[in-house]
All heavy atoms as TSV, in Angstrom:
chain	resi	resn	atom	element	x	y	z
A	1	MET	N	N	26.047	-0.853	33.680
A	1	MET	CA	C	26.011	-0.549	32.269
A	1	MET	C	C	24.577	-0.592	31.729
A	1	MET	O	O	24.214	0.212	30.886
A	1	MET	CB	C	26.915	-1.540	31.523
A	1	MET	CG	C	26.972	-1.350	30.059
A	1	MET	SD	S	27.898	0.117	29.669
A	1	MET	CE	C	28.136	-0.089	27.952
A	2	THR	N	N	23.795	-1.532	32.228
A	2	THR	CA	C	22.434	-1.654	31.718
A	2	THR	C	C	21.584	-0.456	32.134
A	2	THR	O	O	20.716	-0.041	31.370
A	2	THR	CB	C	21.767	-2.947	32.193
A	2	THR	OG1	O	21.747	-2.993	33.610
A	2	THR	CG2	C	22.499	-4.163	31.664
A	3	LYS	N	N	21.836	0.077	33.311
A	3	LYS	CA	C	21.078	1.250	33.750
A	3	LYS	C	C	21.394	2.462	32.872
A	3	LYS	O	O	20.497	3.243	32.540
A	3	LYS	CB	C	21.375	1.578	35.215
A	3	LYS	CG	C	20.893	0.538	36.182
A	3	LYS	CD	C	19.390	0.470	36.187
A	3	LYS	CE	C	18.946	-0.586	37.183
A	3	LYS	NZ	N	17.528	-0.852	37.093
A	4	ILE	N	N	22.650	2.605	32.491
A	4	ILE	CA	C	23.035	3.713	31.618
A	4	ILE	C	C	22.358	3.566	30.257
A	4	ILE	O	O	21.847	4.540	29.702
A	4	ILE	CB	C	24.571	3.766	31.465
A	4	ILE	CG1	C	25.213	4.114	32.801
A	4	ILE	CG2	C	24.974	4.767	30.390
A	4	ILE	CD1	C	26.717	3.990	32.814
A	5	LEU	N	N	22.321	2.344	29.734
A	5	LEU	CA	C	21.657	2.110	28.458
A	5	LEU	C	C	20.154	2.345	28.559
A	5	LEU	O	O	19.538	2.870	27.625
A	5	LEU	CB	C	21.938	0.692	27.961
A	5	LEU	CG	C	23.363	0.407	27.505
A	5	LEU	CD1	C	23.517	-1.061	27.132
A	5	LEU	CD2	C	23.730	1.286	26.329
A	6	ASP	N	N	19.563	1.966	29.689
A	6	ASP	CA	C	18.133	2.221	29.891
A	6	ASP	C	C	17.841	3.718	29.892
A	6	ASP	O	O	16.885	4.177	29.256
A	6	ASP	CB	C	17.649	1.614	31.206
A	6	ASP	CG	C	17.536	0.112	31.166
A	6	ASP	OD1	O	17.507	-0.444	30.046
A	6	ASP	OD2	O	17.463	-0.492	32.251
A	7	ILE	N	N	18.659	4.480	30.597
A	7	ILE	CA	C	18.464	5.930	30.668
A	7	ILE	C	C	18.687	6.568	29.299
A	7	ILE	O	O	17.918	7.445	28.878
A	7	ILE	CB	C	19.385	6.542	31.736
A	7	ILE	CG1	C	18.947	6.073	33.128
A	7	ILE	CG2	C	19.390	8.060	31.651
A	7	ILE	CD1	C	19.904	6.412	34.229
A	8	ALA	N	N	19.718	6.120	28.586
A	8	ALA	CA	C	19.974	6.660	27.244
A	8	ALA	C	C	18.817	6.326	26.305
A	8	ALA	O	O	18.386	7.173	25.510
A	8	ALA	CB	C	21.280	6.103	26.702
A	9	GLY	N	N	18.305	5.113	26.383
A	9	GLY	CA	C	17.174	4.716	25.550
A	9	GLY	C	C	15.928	5.532	25.840
A	9	GLY	O	O	15.216	5.947	24.926
A	10	LEU	N	N	15.677	5.776	27.116
A	10	LEU	CA	C	14.522	6.611	27.479
A	10	LEU	C	C	14.709	8.053	27.013
A	10	LEU	O	O	13.756	8.708	26.600
A	10	LEU	CB	C	14.300	6.568	28.987
A	10	LEU	CG	C	13.696	5.274	29.526
A	10	LEU	CD1	C	13.657	5.308	31.051
A	10	LEU	CD2	C	12.313	5.050	28.969
A	11	GLY	N	N	15.945	8.522	27.077
A	11	GLY	CA	C	16.231	9.866	26.575
A	11	GLY	C	C	15.992	9.965	25.074
A	11	GLY	O	O	15.384	10.921	24.588
A	12	PHE	N	N	16.473	8.966	24.327
A	12	PHE	CA	C	16.222	8.922	22.890
A	12	PHE	C	C	14.725	8.895	22.599
A	12	PHE	O	O	14.231	9.594	21.721
A	12	PHE	CB	C	16.859	7.690	22.247
A	12	PHE	CG	C	18.324	7.827	21.957
A	12	PHE	CD1	C	19.171	6.759	22.160
A	12	PHE	CD2	C	18.853	9.002	21.455
A	12	PHE	CE1	C	20.516	6.854	21.882
A	12	PHE	CE2	C	20.205	9.115	21.177
A	12	PHE	CZ	C	21.040	8.041	21.392
A	13	LEU	N	N	14.005	8.084	23.351
A	13	LEU	CA	C	12.566	7.953	23.152
A	13	LEU	C	C	11.845	9.270	23.442
A	13	LEU	O	O	10.933	9.669	22.707
A	13	LEU	CB	C	12.019	6.834	24.032
A	13	LEU	CG	C	10.587	6.415	23.791
A	13	LEU	CD1	C	10.430	5.864	22.392
A	13	LEU	CD2	C	10.178	5.377	24.804
A	14	ALA	N	N	12.259	9.959	24.496
A	14	ALA	CA	C	11.634	11.232	24.847
A	14	ALA	C	C	11.893	12.290	23.772
A	14	ALA	O	O	10.967	12.982	23.337
A	14	ALA	CB	C	12.154	11.715	26.200
A	15	VAL	N	N	13.134	12.398	23.322
A	15	VAL	CA	C	13.468	13.385	22.288
A	15	VAL	C	C	12.754	13.041	20.984
A	15	VAL	O	O	12.254	13.924	20.277
A	15	VAL	CB	C	14.999	13.467	22.087
A	15	VAL	CG1	C	15.352	14.295	20.878
A	15	VAL	CG2	C	15.663	14.026	23.331
A	16	MET	N	N	12.686	11.748	20.666
A	16	MET	CA	C	12.009	11.313	19.454
A	16	MET	C	C	10.531	11.685	19.500
A	16	MET	O	O	9.971	12.193	18.530
A	16	MET	CB	C	12.175	9.802	19.296
A	16	MET	CG	C	11.567	9.222	18.043
A	16	MET	SD	S	11.934	7.478	17.811
A	16	MET	CE	C	11.041	6.739	19.155
A	17	THR	N	N	9.888	11.474	20.647
A	17	THR	CA	C	8.470	11.811	20.802
A	17	THR	C	C	8.251	13.315	20.718
A	17	THR	O	O	7.324	13.770	20.041
A	17	THR	CB	C	7.949	11.275	22.146
A	17	THR	OG1	O	8.186	9.859	22.210
A	17	THR	CG2	C	6.477	11.547	22.302
A	18	LEU	N	N	9.090	14.076	21.388
A	18	LEU	CA	C	8.959	15.536	21.349
A	18	LEU	C	C	9.161	16.076	19.935
A	18	LEU	O	O	8.455	16.986	19.497
A	18	LEU	CB	C	9.943	16.191	22.310
A	18	LEU	CG	C	9.677	15.969	23.799
A	18	LEU	CD1	C	10.816	16.565	24.615
A	18	LEU	CD2	C	8.350	16.558	24.213
A	19	GLY	N	N	10.113	15.497	19.221
A	19	GLY	CA	C	10.348	15.925	17.849
A	19	GLY	C	C	9.205	15.557	16.929
A	19	GLY	O	O	8.844	16.314	16.019
A	20	PHE	N	N	8.612	14.401	17.140
A	20	PHE	CA	C	7.510	13.953	16.296
A	20	PHE	C	C	6.263	14.806	16.504
A	20	PHE	O	O	5.578	15.163	15.552
A	20	PHE	CB	C	7.198	12.481	16.574
A	20	PHE	CG	C	6.134	11.922	15.675
A	20	PHE	CD1	C	6.447	11.568	14.373
A	20	PHE	CD2	C	4.840	11.745	16.114
A	20	PHE	CE1	C	5.487	11.065	13.524
A	20	PHE	CE2	C	3.866	11.241	15.279
A	20	PHE	CZ	C	4.194	10.887	13.977
A	21	VAL	N	N	5.979	15.142	17.755
A	21	VAL	CA	C	4.786	15.915	18.086
A	21	VAL	C	C	4.930	17.369	17.626
A	21	VAL	O	O	3.953	18.006	17.263
A	21	VAL	CB	C	4.506	15.834	19.598
A	21	VAL	CG1	C	3.395	16.756	20.011
A	21	VAL	CG2	C	4.189	14.411	19.989
A	22	GLY	N	N	6.131	17.891	17.615
A	22	GLY	CA	C	6.351	19.254	17.164
A	22	GLY	C	C	6.723	20.230	18.257
A	22	GLY	O	O	6.713	21.433	18.043
A	23	VAL	N	N	7.057	19.727	19.425
A	23	VAL	CA	C	7.436	20.601	20.539
A	23	VAL	C	C	8.761	21.305	20.247
A	23	VAL	O	O	8.977	22.436	20.686
A	23	VAL	CB	C	7.522	19.775	21.843
A	23	VAL	CG1	C	8.049	20.608	22.986
A	23	VAL	CG2	C	6.166	19.189	22.189
A	24	LEU	N	N	9.637	20.684	19.486
A	24	LEU	CA	C	10.949	21.250	19.199
A	24	LEU	C	C	10.962	22.121	17.940
A	24	LEU	O	O	12.021	22.518	17.477
A	24	LEU	CB	C	11.979	20.123	19.060
A	24	LEU	CG	C	12.122	19.212	20.279
A	24	LEU	CD1	C	13.085	18.080	19.979
A	24	LEU	CD2	C	12.579	19.989	21.488
A	25	GLU	N	N	9.792	22.429	17.408
A	25	GLU	CA	C	9.704	23.236	16.193
A	25	GLU	C	C	10.278	24.641	16.353
A	25	GLU	O	O	10.891	25.162	15.420
A	25	GLU	CB	C	8.254	23.294	15.720
A	25	GLU	CG	C	8.112	23.678	14.276
A	25	GLU	CD	C	6.714	23.417	13.758
A	25	GLU	OE1	O	5.812	23.143	14.560
A	25	GLU	OE2	O	6.546	23.511	12.547
A	26	PRO	N	N	10.141	25.298	17.512
A	26	PRO	CA	C	10.766	26.630	17.663
A	26	PRO	C	C	12.291	26.597	17.548
A	26	PRO	O	O	12.921	27.625	17.305
A	26	PRO	CB	C	10.349	27.068	19.065
A	26	PRO	CG	C	9.136	26.290	19.384
A	26	PRO	CD	C	9.291	24.992	18.653
A	27	TYR	N	N	12.894	25.426	17.711
A	27	TYR	CA	C	14.351	25.308	17.618
A	27	TYR	C	C	14.805	24.945	16.209
A	27	TYR	O	O	15.964	24.596	15.993
A	27	TYR	CB	C	14.859	24.267	18.615
A	27	TYR	CG	C	14.535	24.636	20.037
A	27	TYR	CD1	C	13.524	23.985	20.731
A	27	TYR	CD2	C	15.228	25.644	20.689
A	27	TYR	CE1	C	13.211	24.325	22.031
A	27	TYR	CE2	C	14.933	26.003	21.993
A	27	TYR	CZ	C	13.917	25.338	22.652
A	27	TYR	OH	O	13.611	25.679	23.941
A	28	GLY	N	N	13.883	24.974	15.255
A	28	GLY	CA	C	14.244	24.713	13.867
A	28	GLY	C	C	14.123	23.261	13.451
A	28	GLY	O	O	14.570	22.891	12.369
A	29	ILE	N	N	13.549	22.429	14.295
A	29	ILE	CA	C	13.381	21.011	13.975
A	29	ILE	C	C	11.939	20.805	13.546
A	29	ILE	O	O	11.010	21.031	14.317
A	29	ILE	CB	C	13.724	20.129	15.190
A	29	ILE	CG1	C	15.176	20.353	15.579
A	29	ILE	CG2	C	13.460	18.671	14.881
A	29	ILE	CD1	C	15.551	19.757	16.907
A	30	LYS	N	N	11.755	20.378	12.289
A	30	LYS	CA	C	10.393	20.214	11.799
A	30	LYS	C	C	9.734	19.006	12.452
A	30	LYS	O	O	10.394	18.033	12.813
A	30	LYS	CB	C	10.382	20.091	10.281
A	30	LYS	CG	C	11.212	18.948	9.741
A	30	LYS	CD	C	11.217	18.965	8.238
A	30	LYS	CE	C	12.125	17.837	7.766
A	30	LYS	NZ	N	12.189	17.748	6.343
A	31	ASN	N	N	8.426	19.089	12.608
A	31	ASN	CA	C	7.716	17.992	13.266
A	31	ASN	C	C	7.492	16.854	12.274
A	31	ASN	O	O	7.709	16.987	11.086
A	31	ASN	CB	C	6.395	18.476	13.866
A	31	ASN	CG	C	5.459	19.047	12.829
A	31	ASN	OD1	O	5.871	19.340	11.725
A	31	ASN	ND2	N	4.219	19.216	13.199
A	32	GLY	N	N	7.073	15.736	12.782
A	32	GLY	CA	C	6.893	14.547	11.955
A	32	GLY	C	C	8.155	13.718	11.931
A	32	GLY	O	O	8.958	13.744	12.860
A	33	THR	N	N	8.322	12.985	10.865
A	33	THR	CA	C	9.470	12.086	10.768
A	33	THR	C	C	10.662	12.831	10.164
A	33	THR	O	O	11.002	12.681	9.002
A	33	THR	CB	C	9.123	10.854	9.919
A	33	THR	OG1	O	8.607	11.300	8.662
A	33	THR	CG2	C	8.105	9.982	10.600
A	34	SER	N	N	11.309	13.637	10.969
A	34	SER	CA	C	12.486	14.390	10.544
A	34	SER	C	C	13.747	13.560	10.794
A	34	SER	O	O	13.688	12.415	11.242
A	34	SER	CB	C	12.560	15.710	11.315
A	34	SER	OG	O	12.766	15.452	12.682
A	35	GLU	N	N	14.884	14.164	10.515
A	35	GLU	CA	C	16.159	13.484	10.733
A	35	GLU	C	C	16.372	13.171	12.206
A	35	GLU	O	O	16.953	12.150	12.564
A	35	GLU	CB	C	17.318	14.346	10.218
A	35	GLU	CG	C	17.307	14.579	8.727
A	35	GLU	CD	C	16.368	15.694	8.300
A	35	GLU	OE1	O	15.970	16.533	9.135
A	35	GLU	OE2	O	16.018	15.717	7.109
A	36	LEU	N	N	15.898	14.069	13.061
A	36	LEU	CA	C	16.009	13.856	14.506
A	36	LEU	C	C	15.242	12.601	14.919
A	36	LEU	O	O	15.747	11.777	15.682
A	36	LEU	CB	C	15.478	15.065	15.273
A	36	LEU	CG	C	15.439	14.907	16.790
A	36	LEU	CD1	C	16.844	15.092	17.342
A	36	LEU	CD2	C	14.495	15.896	17.407
A	37	PHE	N	N	14.041	12.446	14.394
A	37	PHE	CA	C	13.215	11.289	14.704
A	37	PHE	C	C	13.935	9.999	14.308
A	37	PHE	O	O	14.043	9.071	15.100
A	37	PHE	CB	C	11.871	11.391	13.963
A	37	PHE	CG	C	10.993	10.191	14.141
A	37	PHE	CD1	C	10.180	10.082	15.242
A	37	PHE	CD2	C	10.978	9.176	13.197
A	37	PHE	CE1	C	9.361	8.977	15.409
A	37	PHE	CE2	C	10.173	8.071	13.353
A	37	PHE	CZ	C	9.358	7.968	14.454
A	38	TRP	N	N	14.424	9.947	13.079
A	38	TRP	CA	C	15.069	8.722	12.605
A	38	TRP	C	C	16.397	8.475	13.306
A	38	TRP	O	O	16.779	7.316	13.535
A	38	TRP	CB	C	15.246	8.770	11.092
A	38	TRP	CG	C	13.938	8.681	10.400
A	38	TRP	CD1	C	13.336	9.653	9.667
A	38	TRP	CD2	C	13.028	7.576	10.409
A	38	TRP	NE1	N	12.119	9.222	9.219
A	38	TRP	CE2	C	11.897	7.947	9.651
A	38	TRP	CE3	C	13.046	6.305	10.980
A	38	TRP	CZ2	C	10.819	7.106	9.454
A	38	TRP	CZ3	C	11.968	5.465	10.779
A	38	TRP	CH2	C	10.874	5.853	10.025
A	39	GLY	N	N	17.112	9.515	13.664
A	39	GLY	CA	C	18.355	9.342	14.410
A	39	GLY	C	C	18.111	8.755	15.791
A	39	GLY	O	O	18.816	7.834	16.226
A	40	CYS	N	N	17.095	9.257	16.476
A	40	CYS	CA	C	16.759	8.729	17.799
A	40	CYS	C	C	16.212	7.310	17.701
A	40	CYS	O	O	16.507	6.462	18.544
A	40	CYS	CB	C	15.747	9.631	18.497
A	40	CYS	SG	S	16.427	11.208	19.001
A	41	ALA	N	N	15.407	7.048	16.670
A	41	ALA	CA	C	14.875	5.700	16.476
A	41	ALA	C	C	16.014	4.719	16.210
A	41	ALA	O	O	16.030	3.606	16.743
A	41	ALA	CB	C	13.876	5.686	15.332
A	42	GLY	N	N	16.984	5.125	15.397
A	42	GLY	CA	C	18.144	4.273	15.119
A	42	GLY	C	C	18.987	4.034	16.364
A	42	GLY	O	O	19.460	2.920	16.600
A	43	GLY	N	N	19.187	5.069	17.160
A	43	GLY	CA	C	19.948	4.915	18.405
A	43	GLY	C	C	19.268	3.976	19.378
A	43	GLY	O	O	19.914	3.132	20.010
A	44	THR	N	N	17.950	4.097	19.494
A	44	THR	CA	C	17.198	3.212	20.375
A	44	THR	C	C	17.272	1.774	19.884
A	44	THR	O	O	17.454	0.845	20.674
A	44	THR	CB	C	15.729	3.668	20.456
A	44	THR	OG1	O	15.700	5.029	20.875
A	44	THR	CG2	C	14.942	2.832	21.426
A	45	LEU	N	N	17.156	1.590	18.584
A	45	LEU	CA	C	17.252	0.244	18.009
A	45	LEU	C	C	18.629	-0.364	18.246
A	45	LEU	O	O	18.745	-1.557	18.568
A	45	LEU	CB	C	16.941	0.298	16.520
A	45	LEU	CG	C	16.930	-1.026	15.781
A	45	LEU	CD1	C	15.850	-1.944	16.349
A	45	LEU	CD2	C	16.711	-0.811	14.310
A	46	MET	N	N	19.673	0.437	18.128
A	46	MET	CA	C	21.031	-0.070	18.365
A	46	MET	C	C	21.210	-0.488	19.826
A	46	MET	O	O	21.880	-1.484	20.106
A	46	MET	CB	C	22.073	0.974	17.967
A	46	MET	CG	C	22.116	1.258	16.483
A	46	MET	SD	S	22.328	-0.219	15.470
A	46	MET	CE	C	23.974	-0.677	15.880
A	47	ILE	N	N	20.623	0.249	20.757
A	47	ILE	CA	C	20.700	-0.126	22.167
A	47	ILE	C	C	19.995	-1.456	22.393
A	47	ILE	O	O	20.503	-2.337	23.100
A	47	ILE	CB	C	20.103	0.976	23.061
A	47	ILE	CG1	C	21.031	2.193	23.067
A	47	ILE	CG2	C	19.883	0.470	24.484
A	47	ILE	CD1	C	20.447	3.386	23.775
A	48	ILE	N	N	18.825	-1.634	21.776
A	48	ILE	CA	C	18.085	-2.889	21.928
A	48	ILE	C	C	18.884	-4.055	21.371
A	48	ILE	O	O	19.000	-5.107	22.012
A	48	ILE	CB	C	16.707	-2.775	21.243
A	48	ILE	CG1	C	15.827	-1.784	21.998
A	48	ILE	CG2	C	16.034	-4.140	21.144
A	48	ILE	CD1	C	14.563	-1.410	21.265
A	49	ILE	N	N	19.464	-3.886	20.197
A	49	ILE	CA	C	20.255	-4.958	19.578
A	49	ILE	C	C	21.486	-5.269	20.422
A	49	ILE	O	O	21.816	-6.440	20.647
A	49	ILE	CB	C	20.648	-4.568	18.142
A	49	ILE	CG1	C	19.400	-4.549	17.260
A	49	ILE	CG2	C	21.693	-5.518	17.575
A	49	ILE	CD1	C	19.636	-3.965	15.885
A	50	TYR	N	N	22.170	-4.243	20.928
A	50	TYR	CA	C	23.365	-4.447	21.744
A	50	TYR	C	C	23.040	-5.223	23.014
A	50	TYR	O	O	23.742	-6.166	23.379
A	50	TYR	CB	C	23.983	-3.092	22.094
A	50	TYR	CG	C	25.173	-3.183	23.010
A	50	TYR	CD1	C	26.407	-3.578	22.517
A	50	TYR	CD2	C	25.062	-2.895	24.374
A	50	TYR	CE1	C	27.509	-3.664	23.359
A	50	TYR	CE2	C	26.147	-2.979	25.218
A	50	TYR	CZ	C	27.362	-3.363	24.703
A	50	TYR	OH	O	28.435	-3.468	25.539
A	51	ARG	N	N	21.951	-4.838	23.688
A	51	ARG	CA	C	21.576	-5.528	24.929
A	51	ARG	C	C	21.182	-6.973	24.654
A	51	ARG	O	O	21.489	-7.867	25.441
A	51	ARG	CB	C	20.443	-4.785	25.627
A	51	ARG	CG	C	20.942	-3.485	26.234
A	51	ARG	CD	C	19.980	-2.888	27.172
A	51	ARG	NE	N	19.684	-3.815	28.253
A	51	ARG	CZ	C	18.653	-3.689	29.065
A	51	ARG	NH1	N	17.825	-2.692	28.921
A	51	ARG	NH2	N	18.448	-4.559	30.015
A	52	LYS	N	N	20.510	-7.210	23.522
A	52	LYS	CA	C	20.121	-8.576	23.171
A	52	LYS	C	C	21.358	-9.438	22.898
A	52	LYS	O	O	21.423	-10.587	23.326
A	52	LYS	CB	C	19.203	-8.562	21.954
A	52	LYS	CG	C	18.621	-9.899	21.623
A	52	LYS	CD	C	17.604	-9.802	20.513
A	52	LYS	CE	C	16.993	-11.163	20.265
A	52	LYS	NZ	N	15.947	-11.099	19.240
A	53	MET	N	N	22.347	-8.865	22.211
A	53	MET	CA	C	23.582	-9.604	21.940
A	53	MET	C	C	24.318	-9.911	23.238
A	53	MET	O	O	24.818	-11.029	23.422
A	53	MET	CB	C	24.488	-8.792	21.008
A	53	MET	CG	C	24.032	-8.773	19.584
A	53	MET	SD	S	24.987	-7.715	18.467
A	53	MET	CE	C	26.595	-7.638	19.165
A	54	LYS	N	N	24.400	-8.941	24.135
A	54	LYS	CA	C	25.082	-9.160	25.417
A	54	LYS	C	C	24.362	-10.213	26.247
A	54	LYS	O	O	24.996	-11.043	26.903
A	54	LYS	CB	C	25.188	-7.851	26.206
A	54	LYS	CG	C	26.227	-6.941	25.679
A	54	LYS	CD	C	27.588	-7.565	25.838
A	54	LYS	CE	C	28.678	-6.621	25.484
A	54	LYS	NZ	N	30.000	-7.216	25.634
A	55	ARG	N	N	23.029	-10.181	26.249
A	55	ARG	CA	C	22.256	-11.155	27.007
A	55	ARG	C	C	22.476	-12.559	26.457
A	55	ARG	O	O	22.664	-13.515	27.215
A	55	ARG	CB	C	20.774	-10.799	26.955
A	55	ARG	CG	C	19.926	-11.617	27.897
A	55	ARG	CD	C	18.478	-11.184	27.888
A	55	ARG	NE	N	18.363	-9.774	28.253
A	55	ARG	CZ	C	17.602	-8.905	27.620
A	55	ARG	NH1	N	16.894	-9.264	26.582
A	55	ARG	NH2	N	17.547	-7.649	28.025
A	56	LYS	N	N	22.508	-12.695	25.132
A	56	LYS	CA	C	22.743	-14.002	24.515
A	56	LYS	C	C	24.160	-14.477	24.807
A	56	LYS	O	O	24.377	-15.658	25.096
A	56	LYS	CB	C	22.526	-13.922	23.014
A	56	LYS	CG	C	22.635	-15.259	22.327
A	56	LYS	CD	C	22.304	-15.174	20.861
A	56	LYS	CE	C	22.440	-16.561	20.276
A	56	LYS	NZ	N	22.227	-16.575	18.852
A	57	GLN	N	N	25.119	-13.574	24.774
A	57	GLN	CA	C	26.506	-13.916	25.072
A	57	GLN	C	C	26.641	-14.408	26.515
A	57	GLN	O	O	27.340	-15.387	26.784
A	57	GLN	CB	C	27.381	-12.681	24.837
A	57	GLN	CG	C	28.841	-12.932	24.705
A	57	GLN	CD	C	29.560	-11.642	24.392
A	57	GLN	OE1	O	29.345	-10.620	25.045
A	57	GLN	NE2	N	30.398	-11.677	23.364
A	58	LYS	N	N	25.943	-13.754	27.425
A	58	LYS	CA	C	25.980	-14.154	28.830
A	58	LYS	C	C	25.352	-15.528	29.030
A	58	LYS	O	O	25.868	-16.359	29.778
A	58	LYS	CB	C	25.264	-13.119	29.693
A	58	LYS	CG	C	25.363	-13.367	31.153
A	58	LYS	CD	C	24.686	-12.253	31.949
A	58	LYS	CE	C	24.747	-12.525	33.423
A	58	LYS	NZ	N	24.057	-11.488	34.185
A	59	GLU	N	N	24.226	-15.792	28.334
A	59	GLU	CA	C	23.585	-17.096	28.444
A	59	GLU	C	C	24.478	-18.207	27.897
A	59	GLU	O	O	24.528	-19.300	28.453
A	59	GLU	CB	C	22.245	-17.089	27.686
A	59	GLU	CG	C	21.180	-16.294	28.377
A	59	GLU	CD	C	19.909	-16.208	27.552
A	59	GLU	OE1	O	19.867	-16.765	26.433
A	59	GLU	OE2	O	18.950	-15.563	28.016
A	60	ASP	N	N	25.185	-17.927	26.796
A	60	ASP	CA	C	26.098	-18.914	26.217
A	60	ASP	C	C	27.256	-19.217	27.166
A	60	ASP	O	O	27.704	-20.360	27.273
A	60	ASP	CB	C	26.636	-18.437	24.877
A	60	ASP	CG	C	25.575	-18.453	23.782
A	60	ASP	OD1	O	24.528	-19.104	23.979
A	60	ASP	OD2	O	25.798	-17.798	22.733
A	61	GLU	N	N	27.759	-18.181	27.873
A	61	GLU	CA	C	28.834	-18.393	28.827
A	61	GLU	C	C	28.378	-19.222	30.013
A	61	GLU	O	O	29.116	-20.044	30.555
A	61	GLU	CB	C	29.380	-17.059	29.306
A	61	GLU	CG	C	30.188	-16.317	28.266
A	61	GLU	CD	C	30.621	-14.954	28.752
A	61	GLU	OE1	O	30.299	-14.585	29.912
A	61	GLU	OE2	O	31.264	-14.234	27.972
A	62	GLU	N	N	27.133	-19.014	30.434
A	62	GLU	CA	C	26.598	-19.763	31.585
A	62	GLU	C	C	26.377	-21.224	31.225
A	62	GLU	O	O	26.479	-22.104	32.081
A	62	GLU	CB	C	25.308	-19.116	32.078
A	62	GLU	CG	C	25.524	-17.799	32.771
A	62	GLU	CD	C	24.223	-17.135	33.159
A	62	GLU	OE1	O	23.149	-17.679	32.846
A	62	GLU	OE2	O	24.285	-16.058	33.775
A	63	LYS	N	N	26.032	-21.517	29.978
A	63	LYS	CA	C	25.818	-22.899	29.556
A	63	LYS	C	C	27.116	-23.686	29.505
A	63	LYS	O	O	27.129	-24.875	29.726
A	63	LYS	CB	C	25.154	-22.932	28.173
A	63	LYS	CG	C	23.706	-22.553	28.196
A	63	LYS	CD	C	23.103	-22.642	26.822
A	63	LYS	CE	C	21.646	-22.210	26.846
A	63	LYS	NZ	N	21.078	-22.270	25.489
A	64	SER	N	N	28.192	-22.992	29.189
A	64	SER	CA	C	29.495	-23.680	29.060
A	64	SER	C	C	30.131	-23.999	30.377
A	64	SER	O	O	29.870	-23.582	31.394
A	64	SER	CB	C	30.462	-22.807	28.248
A	64	SER	OG	O	29.960	-22.622	26.963
């Protein structure tokens, strides 16, 4: 599961970077901080928060 989340996070990061730089402008996506940028940033943040919660949950189970 963690490998899938890592790959998804890297995919979000790559699309976010391409959208910010303006490579996706021919497809109708404006460069800079567009909706695509914020959507990918939010998705990446959610993956980070989810993994942190799972890691803390696992540590709590190991302590018990």
